C-alpha positions as CSV (number, residue, x, y, z in Angstrom):
1,M,5.1,20.8,78.2
2,S,7.7,20.8,75.1
3,S,6.6,23.0,71.7
4,D,7.6,20.2,69.3
5,S,4.8,17.6,67.8
6,D,4.1,16.2,71.0
7,D,2.6,19.1,72.2
8,D,-0.8,18.1,70.2
9,D,-0.8,14.5,72.3
10,V,-2.4,17.0,75.5
11,P,-6.0,16.8,75.6
12,L,-8.4,19.5,74.9
13,C,-10.4,18.9,77.8
14,S,-7.6,18.7,80.5
15,L,-5.9,21.7,79.3
16,A,-4.5,24.6,82.6
17,K,-6.2,28.0,82.9
18,R,-4.9,30.3,80.4
19,S,-4.8,33.9,79.9
20,R,-6.5,36.6,77.8
21,T,-5.6,36.7,74.1
22,T,-6.2,38.7,71.1
23,E,-7.8,37.4,67.9
24,E,-6.7,37.1,64.7
25,P,-9.1,38.6,61.6
26,I,-10.8,35.8,60.3
27,T,-12.3,37.9,57.0
28,E,-9.0,38.3,55.8
29,E,-10.0,36.4,52.3
30,R,-13.7,35.8,52.4
31,Q,-14.4,38.5,49.9
32,T,-12.5,37.4,47.3
33,E,-12.4,33.5,47.7
34,P,-16.1,31.4,46.5
35,S,-17.4,29.4,48.8
36,T,-16.4,25.5,48.9
37,S,-19.6,24.0,49.7
38,S,-20.1,22.9,46.1
39,S,-17.2,22.3,45.0
40,A,-16.4,19.4,47.8
41,P,-18.4,16.8,46.1
42,I,-19.4,14.1,49.0
43,I,-20.0,10.9,47.9
44,S,-22.4,8.5,49.8
45,R,-21.9,5.0,49.3
46,P,-22.4,1.3,51.1
47,S,-18.7,0.3,52.9
48,A,-19.7,-3.9,52.9
49,V,-15.9,-3.6,51.0
50,P,-13.0,-1.4,52.0
51,F,-12.3,1.0,49.7
52,V,-9.6,3.8,49.8
53,D,-9.8,6.4,46.9
54,P,-6.9,5.8,44.2
55,T,-7.3,9.4,43.2
56,V,-5.6,10.5,46.1
57,P,-2.5,8.8,47.6
58,N,-0.8,9.1,50.9
59,N,2.1,11.6,49.2
60,E,-0.6,13.8,47.5
61,K,0.9,17.3,47.2
62,Y,-2.3,19.8,49.0
63,I,-2.7,23.6,48.3
64,W,-3.1,25.4,51.1
65,R,-5.6,28.7,51.9
66,N,-6.5,31.2,54.5
67,R,-10.1,30.3,54.9
68,H,-12.3,27.8,56.3
69,N,-14.9,26.0,55.2
70,P,-18.7,26.7,55.8
71,R,-20.9,24.2,57.4
72,D,-22.2,21.2,54.7
73,Q,-25.5,21.7,53.7
74,L,-26.5,18.1,55.1
75,E,-27.4,17.9,58.4
76,W,-28.6,15.2,60.9
77,Q,-32.3,14.7,61.2
78,E,-33.0,12.8,64.4
79,N,-36.0,10.7,64.6
80,Q,-37.0,8.6,67.5
81,G,-39.9,7.4,68.6
82,P,-41.4,7.6,71.8
83,R,-39.8,6.0,74.8
84,Y,-41.1,3.0,76.8
85,P,-39.1,2.0,80.1
86,Q,-38.8,-1.3,80.4
87,T,-37.2,-3.2,83.8
88,P,-33.6,-3.3,84.1
89,V,-33.1,-7.4,83.5
90,Y,-35.4,-6.6,80.2
91,Y,-32.2,-4.6,79.0
92,F,-29.5,-6.7,79.7
93,D,-31.5,-9.6,78.5
94,C,-30.8,-7.7,75.1
95,M,-27.0,-7.3,75.6
96,F,-26.8,-10.9,77.1
97,G,-29.1,-12.4,75.9
98,D,-30.2,-16.1,74.9
99,G,-28.0,-16.6,71.8
100,V,-25.1,-15.0,74.0
101,I,-26.0,-17.5,76.7
102,D,-26.4,-20.5,74.2
103,L,-22.9,-20.2,72.8
104,L,-21.7,-19.9,76.3
105,V,-23.1,-23.4,77.5
106,T,-22.7,-25.2,74.1
107,Y,-18.5,-24.8,74.4
108,T,-18.4,-25.1,78.1
109,N,-20.4,-28.3,77.5
110,I,-17.9,-29.2,75.2
111,Y,-14.9,-28.6,77.0
112,A,-15.7,-30.4,79.7
113,T,-16.1,-33.4,77.6
114,Q,-12.8,-33.2,76.2
115,K,-11.5,-32.6,79.6
116,N,-13.2,-36.1,80.2
117,K,-15.8,-34.4,82.6
118,V,-19.6,-34.3,82.5
119,G,-20.4,-31.0,82.5
120,N,-24.1,-30.5,81.7
121,V,-24.1,-26.9,82.9
122,T,-27.7,-25.3,82.1
123,S,-28.6,-22.0,80.9
124,S,-29.8,-21.2,84.5
125,E,-26.6,-22.2,85.9
126,M,-24.6,-20.0,83.2
127,K,-26.8,-16.9,84.0
128,C,-26.7,-17.7,87.9
129,F,-22.5,-17.9,86.9
130,L,-23.0,-14.4,85.4
131,G,-24.9,-12.7,88.3
132,I,-22.8,-13.6,90.6
133,L,-20.0,-12.1,88.4
134,L,-22.4,-8.9,88.6
135,Y,-22.7,-8.8,92.3
136,S,-18.8,-9.0,92.3
137,G,-18.5,-5.8,90.5
138,Y,-20.3,-3.9,94.0
139,I,-19.5,-6.4,96.9
140,V,-15.4,-7.0,96.8
141,V,-14.2,-9.4,98.9
142,P,-10.5,-10.7,99.0
143,R,-10.8,-14.3,98.5
144,R,-13.5,-15.8,95.7
145,Y,-14.3,-18.7,97.9
146,M,-16.0,-15.7,100.4
147,Y,-18.8,-15.8,99.1
148,W,-19.9,-19.0,100.2
149,D,-18.3,-18.8,103.4
150,K,-21.2,-18.9,106.4
151,S,-19.3,-16.5,108.9
152,S,-20.5,-13.7,110.9
153,D,-19.0,-11.0,108.4
154,T,-19.4,-12.6,105.0
155,D,-22.7,-14.2,104.9
156,F,-23.8,-13.6,101.5
157,S,-27.1,-15.8,101.4
158,I,-28.2,-14.6,97.6
159,V,-24.7,-15.8,96.3
160,Y,-24.9,-19.8,98.4
161,N,-28.8,-20.0,97.8
162,A,-28.5,-19.3,93.9
163,M,-25.4,-21.9,93.5
164,S,-23.1,-23.9,95.3
165,R,-19.4,-22.6,95.3
166,D,-18.2,-26.5,93.9
167,R,-20.6,-25.6,90.5
168,F,-19.3,-22.1,90.6
169,T,-16.1,-23.6,90.5
170,F,-16.8,-26.1,87.6
171,I,-17.9,-23.2,85.4
172,M,-15.3,-21.2,85.7
173,T,-12.6,-23.5,84.9
174,H,-14.3,-24.8,82.1
175,L,-15.8,-21.4,80.4
176,H,-15.5,-21.4,76.8
177,C,-17.0,-19.3,73.6
178,C,-15.5,-21.9,70.9
179,D,-14.2,-25.2,70.3
180,N,-10.4,-25.6,70.8
181,T,-10.0,-28.1,67.9
182,Q,-11.4,-26.0,65.5
183,I,-9.4,-22.7,65.8
184,A,-6.2,-21.1,64.1
185,T,-4.4,-19.2,66.5
186,E,-2.0,-18.3,64.3
187,S,-3.8,-15.8,62.1
188,D,-5.9,-14.7,65.5
189,K,-4.2,-14.7,68.9
190,F,-7.6,-13.7,70.1
191,A,-9.2,-16.5,68.3
192,K,-10.5,-18.4,71.9
193,M,-12.8,-14.9,72.0
194,R,-13.6,-14.0,68.8
195,P,-17.2,-15.8,68.4
196,L,-17.9,-13.9,71.8
197,F,-16.6,-10.8,70.3
198,N,-18.4,-10.6,66.8
199,M,-21.7,-11.6,68.4
200,L,-21.3,-8.9,71.1
201,N,-20.2,-5.7,68.4
202,E,-23.4,-7.1,66.4
203,I,-25.5,-7.1,68.9
204,F,-24.3,-3.6,70.3
205,L,-24.8,-2.2,66.9
206,N,-28.3,-3.3,66.5
207,M,-29.6,-2.2,70.1
208,A,-27.5,1.1,69.5
209,P,-29.3,4.3,69.7
210,L,-28.8,6.6,65.9
211,E,-26.6,9.0,66.5
212,E,-24.9,11.4,64.7
213,V,-21.8,12.2,66.5
214,Y,-19.0,9.3,67.5
215,S,-15.8,9.1,68.9
216,I,-12.8,6.6,68.6
217,D,-9.9,5.9,70.6
218,E,-8.1,3.7,72.6
219,A,-9.3,1.4,75.9
220,M,-7.2,-0.9,78.4
221,V,-8.8,-3.8,80.1
222,P,-6.3,-4.7,83.0
223,Y,-4.3,-7.9,82.7
224,Y,-1.3,-8.9,85.1
225,G,-1.0,-12.3,84.0
226,G,1.4,-13.1,80.8
227,H,0.2,-13.1,76.9
228,S,2.1,-11.7,73.9
229,C,-0.8,-9.0,73.3
230,K,-0.2,-7.4,76.8
231,Q,0.9,-3.8,76.6
232,F,2.4,-1.5,78.9
233,I,1.3,2.5,78.5
234,R,3.0,4.6,80.8
235,G,0.6,7.2,82.3
236,K,-2.7,5.6,81.4
237,P,-4.9,4.7,84.8
238,I,-4.4,0.8,83.6
239,R,-1.2,0.9,82.6
240,W,-0.9,-3.4,82.4
241,G,-3.5,-4.9,80.3
242,Y,-4.9,-5.6,76.9
243,K,-5.7,-2.8,74.5
244,F,-9.0,-2.3,73.0
245,W,-9.8,0.3,69.8
246,V,-13.5,1.4,71.0
247,G,-15.6,2.9,68.7
248,A,-18.6,4.9,71.5
249,T,-21.4,7.4,71.2
250,R,-20.8,10.8,73.4
251,L,-22.4,9.3,76.1
252,G,-20.1,6.3,76.3
253,Y,-22.4,3.4,74.7
254,V,-19.7,1.2,72.8
255,L,-20.6,-0.1,69.5
256,W,-17.6,-1.7,68.4
257,F,-14.4,-3.2,70.1
258,D,-11.3,-5.0,69.1
259,P,-8.5,-6.1,70.5
260,Y,-4.8,-4.8,69.5
261,Q,-2.8,-8.2,68.6
262,G,0.3,-6.2,66.5
263,H,0.4,-3.9,63.7
264,A,-0.4,-6.2,60.4
265,A,-2.8,-8.1,62.2
266,I,-5.3,-5.1,62.9
267,I,-5.1,-3.0,59.4
268,P,-6.7,-4.5,55.9
269,S,-3.8,-4.5,53.3
270,V,-5.9,-1.8,51.4
271,Y,-5.8,0.6,54.2
272,R,-2.1,0.2,55.6
273,Q,-1.0,3.2,53.0
274,L,-2.7,5.6,55.8
275,G,-1.1,3.8,58.9
276,L,-2.6,1.7,61.8
277,G,-4.7,4.7,63.3
278,A,-6.0,5.4,60.2
279,G,-6.7,1.6,59.2
280,V,-8.7,1.9,62.6
281,V,-11.0,4.4,61.9
282,L,-11.9,3.3,58.6
283,R,-12.9,0.0,59.8
284,F,-15.0,1.9,62.5
285,A,-16.4,3.6,59.2
286,D,-17.3,0.6,57.6
287,Y,-19.3,-0.9,60.6
288,L,-21.2,2.0,60.9
289,Q,-21.7,2.5,57.2
290,F,-22.5,-1.3,56.7
291,R,-25.8,-0.6,58.4
292,H,-26.8,2.8,57.5
293,P,-25.1,3.7,54.5
294,D,-26.3,7.3,53.7
295,A,-26.2,8.1,57.7
296,P,-24.1,11.5,57.7
297,F,-22.1,10.4,60.4
298,H,-19.6,12.5,62.5
299,L,-16.2,10.7,64.0
300,F,-14.3,12.1,66.7
301,F,-10.4,11.1,67.2
302,D,-7.3,12.2,68.8
303,N,-3.7,12.9,66.9
304,F,-3.2,8.9,67.3
305,F,-5.7,8.6,64.4
306,S,-5.5,11.6,62.3
307,S,-3.9,12.5,58.7
308,V,-4.6,14.7,56.4
309,P,-4.9,11.8,53.5
310,L,-7.4,9.7,56.3
311,F,-10.0,13.2,56.4
312,H,-9.7,13.3,52.7
313,E,-11.0,9.8,52.2
314,L,-13.6,10.4,54.9
315,T,-15.1,13.1,52.9
316,K,-14.7,11.0,49.8
317,R,-17.5,8.5,52.0
318,G,-19.5,11.1,52.5
319,L,-18.4,11.4,56.8
320,K,-17.3,14.1,58.7
321,A,-14.5,14.1,61.1
322,T,-12.9,16.2,63.3
323,G,-9.6,15.2,65.1
324,T,-6.3,16.8,66.9
325,I,-3.8,16.4,64.5
326,R,0.6,16.2,65.1
327,E,2.4,18.7,63.7
328,D,4.2,16.2,60.9
329,R,1.2,14.7,59.6
330,T,-0.6,18.4,58.2
331,K,1.0,17.6,54.8
332,K,3.3,20.5,55.3
333,C,0.3,22.9,55.9
334,P,1.8,26.7,56.0
335,L,0.6,27.6,59.5
336,P,3.6,29.0,62.1
337,S,5.4,25.5,64.3
338,N,4.3,25.2,67.7
339,K,7.5,26.3,69.3
340,E,7.1,30.0,67.0
341,F,3.2,29.8,68.0
342,K,3.8,29.0,72.0
343,K,5.3,32.3,71.9
344,T,1.6,34.4,70.6
345,E,-0.7,35.0,73.6
346,R,-3.3,32.9,74.7
347,G,-6.4,32.9,72.5
348,T,-4.7,33.5,69.6
349,F,-5.5,31.2,66.4
350,K,-4.4,30.6,62.6
351,Y,-6.0,28.3,60.3
352,K,-6.1,27.1,56.7
353,S,-7.8,25.1,54.1
354,S,-6.8,22.7,52.0
355,Q,-7.1,21.6,48.0
356,P,-8.6,18.8,47.6
357,G,-10.8,17.9,50.4
358,H,-11.2,21.3,51.6
359,I,-9.7,20.0,55.3
360,L,-9.7,22.8,57.6
361,V,-6.4,22.5,59.8
362,C,-6.4,25.3,62.6
363,K,-3.9,25.7,65.3
364,W,-4.9,27.3,68.8
365,N,-2.8,28.6,71.5
366,D,-4.0,27.9,75.0
367,N,-2.0,26.6,77.7
368,S,-0.1,24.8,74.8
369,V,0.0,24.6,71.2
370,V,-3.4,22.5,69.9
371,T,-3.8,21.6,66.1
372,V,-7.2,20.1,64.9
373,A,-8.1,19.4,61.5
374,S,-11.8,18.6,60.3
375,N,-13.7,18.6,57.2
376,S,-16.7,19.9,58.3
377,E,-16.0,22.0,61.3
378,T,-15.7,25.8,61.0
379,I,-14.0,28.3,62.6
380,E,-16.9,30.6,63.3
381,P,-18.8,31.4,65.4
382,L,-16.5,32.4,68.1
383,H,-17.0,31.0,71.5
384,K,-15.6,32.6,75.1
385,A,-13.6,30.0,77.1
386,K,-12.6,30.8,80.4
387,R,-9.2,30.7,82.0
388,F,-7.2,32.0,84.9
389,S,-4.7,34.4,84.4
390,Q,-1.9,34.2,86.2
391,Q,-0.3,38.1,85.6
392,Q,-3.7,39.6,86.5
393,K,-4.6,36.8,89.1
394,K,-8.5,36.6,88.1
395,Y,-10.3,34.4,85.8
396,I,-10.5,36.3,81.9
397,L,-12.4,34.8,78.9
398,I,-10.4,34.1,75.6
399,D,-11.5,33.3,71.9
400,Q,-12.2,29.8,71.3
401,P,-12.9,28.9,67.6
402,A,-16.2,26.7,67.2
403,I,-14.0,23.5,66.0
404,I,-12.1,23.4,69.1
405,K,-15.2,23.3,71.3
406,S,-17.0,20.8,69.1
407,Y,-13.9,18.3,69.9
408,N,-14.1,19.4,73.3
409,Q,-17.6,18.6,73.9
410,N,-17.9,14.9,71.7
411,M,-14.6,13.5,72.2
412,G,-14.9,11.7,75.6
413,G,-17.4,8.9,74.8
414,V,-14.8,6.3,75.0
415,D,-13.3,7.7,78.1
416,R,-16.3,8.1,79.9
417,S,-17.4,4.2,79.2
418,D,-13.9,3.3,80.7
419,Q,-14.7,5.3,83.6
420,N,-18.3,3.9,84.1
421,I,-16.9,0.7,83.5
422,G,-14.2,1.2,86.2
423,L,-16.5,1.8,88.8
424,Y,-17.8,-1.7,89.6
425,R,-15.3,-4.1,87.8
426,T,-16.4,-7.5,88.4
427,S,-13.6,-8.1,90.8
428,V,-13.5,-12.2,90.6
429,R,-10.0,-13.5,88.9
430,G,-9.3,-16.2,86.8
431,K,-6.5,-18.4,86.0
432,K,-6.9,-18.1,82.4
433,W,-5.7,-15.4,79.8
434,Y,-9.0,-15.1,78.4
435,F,-11.2,-14.9,81.3
436,S,-10.5,-10.9,82.3
437,L,-11.8,-10.6,78.7
438,F,-14.7,-12.1,79.1
439,S,-15.5,-10.3,82.3
440,H,-14.9,-7.2,80.5
441,C,-17.2,-8.1,78.0
442,L,-20.1,-8.7,80.3
443,D,-19.2,-5.2,82.1
444,M,-19.7,-3.4,78.4
445,A,-22.9,-5.4,78.1
446,I,-24.3,-4.1,81.7
447,H,-22.9,-0.4,81.0
448,N,-24.5,-0.9,77.4
449,A,-27.7,-1.5,79.1
450,W,-27.7,0.9,81.7
451,Q,-27.2,3.5,78.9
452,L,-30.2,2.3,77.1
453,Y,-32.3,1.9,80.3
454,K,-31.1,6.0,80.7
455,S,-32.0,7.2,77.0
456,N,-35.6,5.4,77.5
457,G,-36.5,7.3,80.9
458,G,-35.1,5.5,83.4
459,E,-34.1,6.9,86.6
460,Y,-31.9,4.7,88.4
461,D,-28.2,5.0,88.5
462,H,-25.4,2.7,87.3
463,L,-25.0,1.0,90.5
464,L,-28.5,0.9,91.3
465,F,-29.1,-0.9,87.8
466,R,-26.2,-3.3,88.0
467,R,-27.7,-4.4,92.1
468,T,-31.2,-4.9,90.5
469,V,-30.1,-6.9,87.5
470,A,-27.5,-9.3,90.0
471,R,-30.6,-9.6,92.2
472,G,-32.8,-10.5,89.7
473,I,-30.7,-13.2,87.8
474,L,-29.8,-14.5,91.2
475,E,-33.2,-15.0,92.6
476,T,-35.1,-15.7,89.1
477,H,-32.5,-18.5,88.3
478,K,-31.3,-20.2,91.4
479,K,-31.8,-23.9,92.6
480,S,-35.4,-25.2,93.0
481,E,-34.6,-27.8,95.7
482,K,-34.2,-26.9,99.2
483,R,-30.5,-26.2,99.9
484,G,-28.6,-24.9,102.8
485,P,-25.9,-22.5,102.9
486,C,-22.3,-23.9,103.5
487,P,-21.5,-25.9,106.7
488,T,-20.2,-23.7,109.8
489,P,-16.5,-23.5,109.4
490,R,-14.2,-24.9,112.3
491,T,-13.2,-21.2,112.8
492,Y,-16.2,-19.8,113.7
493,R,-16.7,-17.1,116.4
494,E,-12.6,-17.7,116.6
495,T,-11.8,-13.9,117.9
496,S,-14.2,-14.1,120.9
497,R,-13.8,-17.7,122.0
498,Y,-11.4,-16.9,124.6
499,D,-12.4,-13.3,125.9
500,K,-14.4,-15.1,129.0
501,I,-17.0,-12.2,128.3
502,D,-20.3,-13.4,128.3
503,H,-20.4,-17.4,127.1
504,L,-23.4,-18.4,129.6
505,I,-24.9,-21.7,129.0
506,E,-28.3,-21.7,127.7
507,Y,-31.1,-24.4,127.4
508,N,-33.1,-25.2,124.5
509,D,-36.1,-27.4,123.6
510,S,-34.5,-29.3,120.4
511,Q,-31.4,-31.1,120.3
512,L,-28.5,-30.8,118.1
513,R,-24.6,-32.6,118.2
514,C,-22.2,-31.0,120.3
515,W,-20.0,-29.0,118.4
516,L,-17.1,-31.0,120.2
517,C,-18.0,-34.8,121.0
518,K,-20.9,-34.5,118.2
519,K,-23.2,-36.2,120.7
520,N,-26.3,-34.7,121.0
521,T,-27.2,-31.7,123.8
522,N,-29.7,-29.5,125.1
523,F,-27.2,-26.8,125.8
524,T,-25.9,-24.3,123.7
525,C,-23.3,-20.9,124.5
526,Q,-25.6,-17.8,124.7
527,K,-22.6,-15.8,123.2
528,C,-21.0,-18.3,120.3
529,K,-24.7,-19.8,119.4
530,I,-23.3,-23.4,119.0
531,Y,-24.4,-26.9,121.2
532,L,-21.7,-27.9,123.6
533,H,-22.0,-30.3,127.0
534,P,-22.6,-28.0,129.7
535,K,-19.5,-29.8,131.9
536,S,-16.9,-30.9,129.6
537,C,-16.8,-29.9,126.1
538,F,-18.0,-25.8,127.5
539,V,-14.5,-25.4,129.5
540,T,-13.2,-27.6,127.0
541,Y,-14.2,-25.5,124.2
542,H,-13.7,-22.0,126.0
543,T,-9.8,-22.7,127.4
544,P,-6.7,-22.3,125.0
545,T,-4.7,-25.3,125.0
């Protein structure tokens, strides 16, 4: 790992194992400096309108002192009522309920009419369509049409009993969530999906558990077609696709998401002086404070978003914030450079606190140099981190500041949601550029429903929860009229047709048409399970041409 500013890109939770180091005295100037808790005003205000403090512009000069900030007196008060677990389908309906279904049904039928097709898609059919997509997340086949195949190795009766193959294809072809005649794609490249995005963001926020800690990070939605917003990020588990800005709880519940469509489009003009990353964090802060103006939320983010002016602005809004920060964004904080600090022993840390803003910047040497900033966390109490020493060939304990430990514990919410969604991601793929976005919204909804189910005392794991929801939808909303599966394909038992083993003629009381000549017969092949005339047709069928 190089010792320049890119050293801060290393996630703290994945740093390699380290050796024992010495600690730096942390009481150097504590007796001579007064407490900073009373001199740092916290302004709490609703953020329905974006706001950036004009008194501290981006080029403000900060005075750094060798002290850390005491913890704020305003601590989080968590007040949750009794928990009443419901069925998995109930929680999914909370996320992808009748409002979303009506939106999809309405605009799907409108789009079909614009294509001179008679849609008449009903809510039950749309729910069956969603159930098949959920089913494809844990039962994956190479081709979509195999879900309706009657072969012995692909007999998915729950699918073809709920919806026919042609009806599924029709809904998938005409699936829409907006009116194409009333969208402006020039200002919003995701205008086709924007009504669904806005509705789900509102639902996710209203149903979210009220917590103190939230993390902001980027997530990738896999997509391999052509689109101007498709990204390539080297080193990511998903390298090709759409990039989303995501805000989530510590356990991975997604509260807010928004696709990235360029530097200028994502940031309001009032936030542009702080940069792209800071603009994303402030938009999420507006999103949280619009519902809970006075709640002291604590935001965690990595060095892509962090800057000292951003921490100062969040302090003005009454929000706590902690994140890694790049060396060139610390406003000339007088700490040793990463190149020099890497020569110190592992576990060594140094810190400074800014004036104004009382922003703590701590640099810690573990396997690599990591710089973390916060407007609420402290150095004390010191913790011990277990690392493996190559010199001593054993595990040792090194000092770890409290700000580092807090970041490690609370930063991984978005990564956890990505991991859970990726385990059973919808496998059906479409030709429309927005179908992967729709599938990802469905996967986020089922993931959030599972998070709510677990927080209310549910015992199902993610797979069993998804299976229960898919089965419940397909069994409840399937067509009422009696219908059978697709006809037996012509390639039925093609692999064992000519093996000349155990093909015996068997008599049945009932008559059906012969497989070859289509005339009625009472005889079947005991192995192939098809009707054949015992003389000519039986021999012809089992003889290679």
